C-alpha positions in Angstrom: 0.0 0.0 0.0 1.6 3.2 -1.3 1.4 6.2 1.0 1.5 9.9 0.0 4.2 10.7 2.5 5.9 9.7 5.7 4.2 12.2 8.0 0.6 12.6 6.7 -1.6 10.1 5.0 -3.8 11.8 2.4 -6.5 9.2 2.7 -7.0 9.9 6.5 -6.9 13.6 5.8 -9.7 13.4 3.2 -11.8 11.3 5.6 -11.2 13.7 8.5 -12.4 16.6 6.2 -15.6 14.6 5.3 -14.8 14.5 1.6 -14.7 10.7 1.5 -15.9 7.9 3.7 -13.9 5.1 5.4 -15.5 2.7 3.0 -14.6 4.7 -0.1 -11.0 4.9 1.2 -10.8 1.1 1.6 -12.2 0.6 -1.9 -9.7 3.2 -3.3 -6.8 1.5 -1.6 -7.8 -1.9 -3.1 -8.2 -0.3 -6.5 -4.9 1.5 -6.1 -3.1 -1.9 -5.9 -4.7 -2.9 -9.2 -4.2 0.4 -11.0 -0.8 1.0 -9.6 -1.6 4.8 -9.4 -1.3 7.4 -6.7 -4.1 7.3 -4.1 -5.4 10.8 -4.9 -5.5 9.9 -8.6 -7.4 6.7 -7.8 -10.0 8.6 -5.7 -10.5 11.0 -8.6 -10.8 8.2 -11.2 -13.4 6.5 -9.0 -15.4 9.8 -8.8 -15.1 9.9 -5.0 -13.5 13.4 -5.0 -13.1 16.1 -7.6 -9.7 17.4 -8.7 -10.6 20.9 -7.3 -11.5 19.4 -3.9 -8.3 17.5 -3.8 -6.3 20.6 -4.7 -8.1 22.6 -2.0 -7.3 20.1 0.7 -3.6 20.1 -0.2 -3.6 23.9 -0.2 -5.6 24.6 2.9 -4.5 21.7 5.1 -0.9 21.2 4.0 0.0 24.5 2.3 0.7 22.8 -1.0 -0.5 25.0 -3.9 -1.7 23.6 -7.3 -0.5 24.7 -10.7 -2.0 24.4 -14.2 0.8 23.3 -16.5 -1.2 24.1 -19.6 -1.1 27.9 -18.8 1.9 28.5 -16.4 4.7 28.6 -19.1 7.7 26.4 -18.4 11.1 27.9 -17.8 13.8 26.1 -19.8 16.4 26.9 -17.1 14.3 25.0 -14.6 13.7 22.0 -16.8 17.4 21.7 -17.6 18.2 21.1 -13.9 16.4 17.8 -13.6 17.3 14.7 -15.7 14.6 13.2 -17.9 14.6 9.8 -16.1 14.0 11.4 -12.7 11.0 13.4 -14.1 9.5 10.2 -15.5 10.3 8.1 -12.5 8.6 10.4 -10.0 6.0 12.0 -12.4 7.2 15.6 -11.9 8.0 18.7 -14.0 10.2 21.5 -12.7 8.5 24.6 -14.1 10.2 27.6 -12.6 13.0 29.0 -10.4 11.6 31.3 -7.6 11.9 34.9 -8.8 12.7 36.1 -5.2 15.2 33.3 -4.3 17.2 31.6 -7.1 17.9 28.7 -4.8 14.3 27.5 -4.7 13.0 25.3 -7.6 9.3 25.1 -8.2 8.3 21.5 -9.1 4.8 20.3 -10.3 4.2 16.8 -8.9 1.4 14.2 -9.3 2.3 13.3 -5.7 3.6 16.5 -3.9 3.8 14.7 -0.6 6.2 12.0 -1.7 9.4 12.9 0.2 11.9 10.5 -1.6 11.1 12.4 -4.9 11.6 15.8 -3.3 14.9 14.6 -1.6 16.2 13.2 -4.9 15.5 16.4 -6.9 17.0 18.5 -4.1 20.1 16.4 -4.0 20.6 16.5 -7.9 20.0 20.2 -8.2 21.5 21.3 -4.9 18.4 23.5 -4.5 15.4 23.7 -2.1 12.4 22.1 -3.7 8.9 23.7 -3.4 6.3 21.1 -4.5 3.1 22.0 -6.3 0.2 19.7 -7.2 -0.6 19.0 -10.8 -2.8 16.2 -12.2 -0.9 13.2 -13.5 -2.5 13.6 -16.9 -1.1 17.2 -17.2 2.4 16.0 -16.3 2.2 13.1 -18.8 1.3 15.6 -21.5 4.2 17.9 -20.7 6.7 15.0 -20.5 5.4 13.9 -23.9 5.9 17.4 -25.4 9.4 17.6 -24.0 10.7 14.1 -24.7 8.2 12.2 -26.9 9.6 13.4 -30.2 13.2 12.8 -29.0 12.4 9.2 -27.9 10.7 8.4 -31.2 13.6 9.8 -33.2 16.1 7.9 -31.1 14.1 4.6 -31.6 14.0 5.3 -35.4 17.7 5.9 -35.5 18.3 2.7 -33.6 16.1 0.7 -35.9 17.9 2.1 -39.0 21.3 1.4 -37.5 20.4 -2.2 -36.7 18.9 -2.8 -40.2 21.4 -0.9 -42.3 23.1 -4.0 -43.6 20.2 -6.4 -43.7 18.8 -7.7 -47.0 15.6 -9.7 -46.4 12.7 -10.8 -48.5 9.5 -8.8 -47.9 7.9 -11.6 -45.9 11.1 -12.1 -43.8 11.3 -8.4 -43.2 7.7 -8.2 -42.0 8.1 -11.1 -39.6 11.4 -9.9 -38.3 10.2 -6.3 -37.7 7.2 -7.3 -35.6 9.3 -8.1 -32.6 11.8 -5.4 -33.1 12.1 -3.3 -29.9 12.6 0.2 -31.5 9.5 -0.2 -33.7 7.4 -1.4 -30.8 8.6 1.7 -28.9 7.9 4.0 -31.9 4.3 2.7 -32.3 3.6 2.7 -28.6 4.9 6.3 -28.2 2.8 7.4 -31.2 -0.4 6.0 -29.7 0.3 7.4 -26.2 1.2 10.9 -27.5 -2.0 10.9 -29.6 -4.2 10.1 -26.6 -2.5 12.7 -24.4 -2.8 15.4 -27.0 -6.5 14.6 -27.4 -6.3 13.3 -31.0 -9.2 11.4 -32.5 -7.3 9.9 -35.4 -3.7 9.0 -36.3 -2.6 9.0 -39.9 0.6 7.2 -41.0 1.2 8.3 -44.5 3.8 7.0 -47.0 4.8 9.8 -49.3 7.4 9.8 -52.1 10.4 10.7 -49.9 9.1 10.6 -46.3 6.9 8.8 -43.9 4.5 11.4 -42.4 2.6 11.0 -39.1 -0.3 13.4 -38.5 -2.9 13.6 -35.6 -6.4 14.9 -36.0 -6.9 17.2 -33.0 -10.2 19.1 -32.6 -11.2 18.2 -36.2 -8.0 19.5 -37.9 -4.9 17.4 -39.0 -1.5 18.4 -37.6 1.8 17.0 -38.7 3.7 15.7 -35.6 6.6 13.7 -37.0 8.2 12.5 -40.2 10.4 9.4 -40.6 12.6 7.8 -43.2 10.4 5.7 -45.5 12.5 2.6 -44.7 10.5 2.3 -41.4 7.2 1.8 -43.2 7.1 -2.0 -43.5 8.1 -2.5 -39.9 5.7 0.1 -38.6 2.7 -1.2 -40.6 3.6 -4.8 -39.6 3.6 -3.8 -35.9 0.2 -2.2 -36.2 -1.2 -5.2 -38.1 0.1 -7.6 -35.4 -1.5 -5.4 -32.6 -4.9 -5.3 -34.4 -5.0 -9.0 -35.5 -4.5 -8.4 -39.3 -2.6 -10.4 -41.9 1.0 -9.1 -42.1 1.7 -10.9 -45.4 -1.2 -9.2 -47.2 -0.1 -5.9 -48.7 -2.3 -5.6 -51.8 -5.8 -5.4 -50.2 -7.3 -3.0 -47.7 -7.7 -4.4 -44.2 -9.7 -3.3 -41.1 -9.0 -4.3 -37.5 -9.2 -3.0 -34.0 -7.1 -3.1 -30.8 -7.5 -2.1 -27.1 -5.0 0.4 -25.7 -4.4 1.4 -22.0 -2.9 4.8 -21.5 -2.6 6.4 -18.1 -4.9 3.7 -16.6 -7.7 4.5 -19.1 -8.9 2.1 -21.8 -9.2 3.1 -25.4 -10.7 1.3 -28.4 -8.6 1.8 -31.6 -10.1 1.1 -35.0 -7.5 0.4 -37.6 -7.8 0.9 -41.4 -5.0 0.0 -43.8 -5.1 1.0 -47.4 -2.5 0.3 -50.2 -1.3 3.5 -51.9 1.3 4.1 -54.7 4.0 4.6 -52.1 3.0 1.9 -49.7 0.3 1.1 -47.1 -1.4 4.0 -45.4 -2.7 3.4 -41.9 -5.4 5.4 -40.1 -6.2 4.6 -36.5 -9.3 6.1 -34.8 -9.1 6.5 -31.0 -12.1 6.3 -28.8 -12.1 6.2 -25.0 -14.1 3.1 -23.8 -16.2 5.4 -21.5 -16.1 8.4 -23.9 -19.2 7.7 -25.9 -21.6 7.0 -23.0 -21.7 10.4 -21.5 -24.3 11.8 -19.1 -26.8 14.0 -21.0 -25.7 17.1 -19.1 -22.2 16.8 -20.8 -23.5 17.0 -24.4 -23.5 20.8 -24.4 -27.3 21.2 -24.8 -28.9 24.5 -24.0 -31.8 24.3 -21.4 -34.3 24.7 -24.3 -32.7 22.0 -26.4 -32.5 19.6 -23.4 -36.3 20.2 -22.8 -37.0 19.4 -26.5 -34.8 16.2 -26.3 -36.5 15.1 -23.1 -39.9 15.6 -24.9 -38.8 13.4 -27.8 -37.5 10.7 -25.5 -40.9 10.4 -23.8 -42.3 8.8 -26.9 -42.9 5.0 -26.3 -42.4 4.3 -30.0 -41.4 6.0 -33.2 -38.1 6.9 -34.9 -35.5 9.3 -33.4 -33.0 10.4 -36.1 -29.6 11.9 -35.3 -28.1 13.6 -38.4 -24.9 15.2 -39.4 -21.7 14.6 -41.4 -18.9 12.2 -40.4 -17.2 13.3 -37.2 -20.0 15.5 -35.9 -20.6 13.5 -32.7 -23.6 11.5 -33.8 -22.4 8.3 -32.1 -21.9 10.0 -28.8 -25.4 11.4 -28.9 -26.9 8.0 -29.9 -25.1 6.2 -27.0 -26.1 8.9 -24.6 -29.7 8.5 -25.6 -29.4 4.7 -25.2 -27.9 5.2 -21.7 -30.8 7.5 -20.8 -33.3 4.9 -21.9 -31.4 1.8 -20.6 -33.5 0.4 -17.7 -34.0 -3.1 -16.4 -37.6 -3.4 -17.7 -36.7 -2.7 -21.4 -35.0 -4.9 -24.0 -32.5 -2.9 -26.1 -30.9 -4.3 -29.2 -28.5 -2.5 -31.5 -27.1 -3.3 -34.9 -23.9 -1.4 -35.7 -21.0 -1.3 -38.2 -18.9 -1.5 -36.2 -19.8 -1.6 -32.5 -18.1 1.5 -31.2 -18.5 1.0 -27.5 -19.9 -1.7 -25.2 -22.9 -0.7 -23.1 -23.9 -2.7 -20.0 -27.3 -4.2 -20.3 -27.6 -3.7 -24.1 -27.5 -6.5 -26.7 -25.2 -5.3 -29.5 -24.9 -6.9 -33.0 -22.1 -6.1 -35.4 -22.8 -6.1 -39.1 -20.9 -8.8 -41.0 -21.3 -8.5 -44.8 -19.3 -11.7 -45.5 -21.8 -13.6 -43.4 -24.7 -11.8 -45.1 -25.5 -10.0 -41.8 -26.4 -6.6 -43.1 -28.4 -3.8 -41.4 -31.6 -5.1 -43.1 -31.1 -8.8 -42.4 -30.1 -8.1 -38.8 -33.1 -6.0 -38.3 -35.5 -8.7 -39.5 -34.0 -11.1 -36.9 -34.0 -8.4 -34.2 -37.7 -7.9 -34.6 -38.2 -11.6 -33.5 -36.2 -11.0 -30.3 -39.0 -9.1 -28.5 -37.2 -5.7 -28.5 -38.5 -2.5 -26.9 -35.8 -0.2 -28.3 -33.7 -0.7 -31.4 -30.7 1.3 -32.4 -29.6 1.1 -36.0 -26.0 2.4 -36.6 -27.0 4.1 -39.9 -30.0 4.1 -42.3 -28.1 3.6 -45.6 -30.7 2.4 -48.0 -34.5 2.2 -48.7 -34.7 -1.4 -47.4 -33.3 -0.5 -44.0 -35.4 2.7 -43.9 -38.6 0.6 -44.7 -37.9 -1.9 -41.9 -37.1 0.9 -39.4 -40.5 2.6 -40.3 -42.4 -0.7 -39.9 -40.7 -1.4 -36.6 -41.6 2.0 -35.2 -45.2 1.8 -36.3 -45.6 -1.7 -34.7 -44.7 -0.3 -31.3 -40.9 -0.1 -31.1 -38.7 2.9 -30.4 -36.0 3.1 -33.1 -32.9 5.3 -32.9 -30.7 5.8 -35.9 -28.3 8.1 -37.8 -28.5 9.7 -41.2 -25.9 11.6 -43.2 -27.8 14.9 -43.9 -27.1 18.5 -43.3 -30.2 19.5 -41.3 -33.3 18.2 -39.6 -35.6 19.1 -42.4 -33.3 17.6 -45.0 -33.6 14.2 -43.2 -37.3 14.1 -44.2 -36.6 14.6 -47.9 -33.7 12.0 -47.7 -36.1 9.4 -46.4 -38.6 10.3 -49.2 -35.7 9.9 -51.7 -35.1 6.4 -50.3 -38.6 5.5 -51.2 -40.4 5.8 -47.9 -43.9 7.3 -48.3 -44.5 10.7 -46.7 -47.5 9.5 -44.7 -45.4 6.7 -43.2 -42.6 9.2 -42.3 -45.1 11.6 -40.7 -46.6 8.7 -38.6 -43.2 7.1 -37.6 -40.6 9.8 -37.0 -41.0 11.5 -33.6 -38.0 13.7 -33.6 -34.8 14.7 -35.4 -31.5 16.0 -34.0 -29.0 17.6 -36.3 -25.6 18.5 -34.8 -22.1 19.8 -35.5 -18.9 20.1 -33.5 -17.3 23.6 -33.3 -13.8 24.3 -31.9 -13.7 26.2 -28.6 -11.5 29.2 -28.3 -8.6 28.8 -26.0 -9.6 30.7 -22.8 -6.0 31.6 -22.1 -5.4 33.6 -25.2 -8.6 34.5 -27.0 -8.8 38.2 -27.9 -11.9 40.4 -27.7 -13.0 42.9 -30.3 -16.2 44.6 -31.5 -18.1 42.8 -34.4 -18.3 44.8 -37.6 -21.6 45.2 -39.6 -21.0 42.2 -41.8 -20.4 40.0 -38.8 -23.5 41.4 -37.0 -25.5 40.4 -40.1 -24.1 36.9 -39.9 -25.0 36.7 -36.2 -28.5 37.9 -37.0 -28.4 41.0 -34.8 -29.1 44.7 -35.5 -26.2 46.7 -36.9 -27.0 49.4 -34.2 -26.3 46.9 -31.4 -22.7 46.6 -30.1 -21.5 43.0 -29.9 -18.2 41.7 -28.5 -16.8 38.7 -30.2 -13.5 36.9 -29.8 -10.7 35.8 -32.2 -8.2 32.9 -31.8 -4.6 34.0 -31.0 -2.5 31.0 -30.1 -0.3 30.3 -27.0 1.5 27.5 -25.2 -1.7 26.2 -23.6 -3.3 25.5 -27.0 -0.2 24.6 -28.9 -0.3 27.9 -30.9 -3.6 27.0 -32.5 -5.9 29.4 -30.7 -8.5 26.6 -30.1 -8.7 24.0 -27.3 -11.4 21.3 -27.3 -14.7 21.2 -29.1 -18.4 21.6 -28.2 -21.6 20.5 -29.9 -24.3 22.7 -31.4 -27.8 21.3 -32.0 -30.9 21.7 -34.1 -33.7 19.7 -32.5 -37.0 19.3 -34.3 -39.8 17.4 -32.5 -42.4 16.2 -35.1 -45.5 18.2 -34.1 -48.9 17.9 -35.6 -48.3 20.9 -37.8 -44.9 19.5 -39.1 -46.6 16.1 -39.6 -49.3 17.7 -41.8 -46.6 19.5 -43.8 -44.7 16.2 -44.4 -47.9 14.6 -45.6 -48.3 17.5 -48.1 -44.7 16.9 -49.4 -43.5 20.5 -48.7 -39.8 21.3 -49.3 -37.1 21.1 -46.7 -36.9 24.9 -46.5 -40.6 25.2 -45.8 -40.4 22.5 -43.1 -37.5 24.3 -41.5 -39.5 27.6 -41.5 -42.5 25.8 -39.8 -40.1 24.3 -37.1 -38.5 27.7 -36.5 -41.9 29.3 -36.1 -42.5 26.7 -33.4 -39.4 27.7 -31.5 -36.6 25.5 -33.1 -33.1 27.0 -33.1 -31.3 26.2 -36.4 -27.6 25.2 -36.4 -26.8 28.7 -37.6 -28.6 30.3 -34.7 -27.0 27.8 -32.2 -23.5 28.6 -33.6 -24.2 32.4 -33.5 -25.2 32.0 -29.8 -21.8 30.3 -29.1 -20.0 33.2 -30.8 -21.8 35.8 -28.8 -21.1 33.9 -25.6 -17.4 33.9 -26.5 -17.2 30.1 -26.8 -16.1 30.0 -30.4 -15.1 32.3 -33.2 -17.0 33.8 -36.2 -14.9 31.8 -38.6 -15.9 28.5 -36.9 -19.6 29.7 -37.0 -19.3 30.5 -40.8 -17.8 27.1 -41.5 -20.6 25.2 -39.7 -23.4 27.5 -40.8 -22.6 27.3 -44.5 -22.4 23.5 -44.3 -25.8 23.4 -42.6 -27.7 26.0 -44.7 
């Protein structure tokens, strides 16, 4: 059992402050042995205490302040004083030298009460150490920024040196490289860095003269590394082995998946490998195992939108559609809705391609085209399984749409996604698929259209007054003064000006008036106007609201609004 220090035990302190119970402490100590993490980190991971409460206890009871490594600005002179291996061993980052006393080193620590770490740093630097608390995840991100690229380049150089004089056949090369330590290290480091930087996808791209690695962060691709093209066969072979693919097959596309554990959190990684003219390109999509099943309050809904969604979810049967382009957060919304409806007395069955997250208490079916298990064929079987709620990963064709409509009319609640730009356009898409308007009006109970917009970095966003053109875009009077914000870029956001994303929604319950208009085959524009007259906020209106609240920029709003109009 690891303790936080020799003098004070943090668990006992938290119990004495009434922040956790004795039972919770016992559970956390048992869990700590399994996770091999600090006690405070374990308590936060279990949800027993918030990061802020933990920091407050350290500050008020022990005089240990906390620091935000994303915004503090690290001093090179401080970092240079402590060796890399010591930082990693003790999970700490020296971030500054005290401005009033040059003999005091300020050190951010995941465990600021661990005296052996403080003693070692003090001995190495010959300075007094003043510990600060910083979350382990923040420290991991900073260590990655400082040493991740260096480690990867060292591993790449080691690999090239070891293989400089080897001449193997392609198959021998693939099999040899799989167990090669430098390649294992490169791929592992790449995955860990991507997770810590908040990437949703990793692209490993063979170009004519270089092997490029890019991460998709907040919807935009960023180049993070380039390697010599000689590493490509080994790197692809390593990914194939990890995801259960055929390493000898290099001419056909392959799809697989693997599970990754980073900082005691599980991630599901979907792997796609595609042959290109310069070699096999690999794309890996990262999803936190618990990232899709969010509580509804974390979706970013306004109170009005949440009330509309709650109203839609009250329907005992019918179709609920979630629409938007790829990467707009539809899966997260669908899983959140499922979690909201998941109760002991209902039978929920899903058919997905692929199953993106496992949900307790839900029967999930994965499409398998080779076995002739398509959305349509799976749905026919599902209807004989006595379901109350059915989730269809995507309505792709008229056959699937027809079965979904029949299922909803016969008393089932059906949740599915569509690739359309707006709520109203979803109705016309179903008509184009061959579903009769009267069936759509009788079956669909609500449509949710959504997009993801990048959030401005709070540390560096710059305020200014909107001009007349921008006021027109925002839908406000040119005589009203409106403050908006522009992205700038700083150390906290990696120089991008944005940090994280939030969702905007257009939620359209199918009211009697809208149902009558669907029966009359009115255009999507007319349907939208009817919905707006009944209080619906369009995606453009939702984006404009985020701009006026200072959450996002006018350029992000324009990008989303023009896609949605």
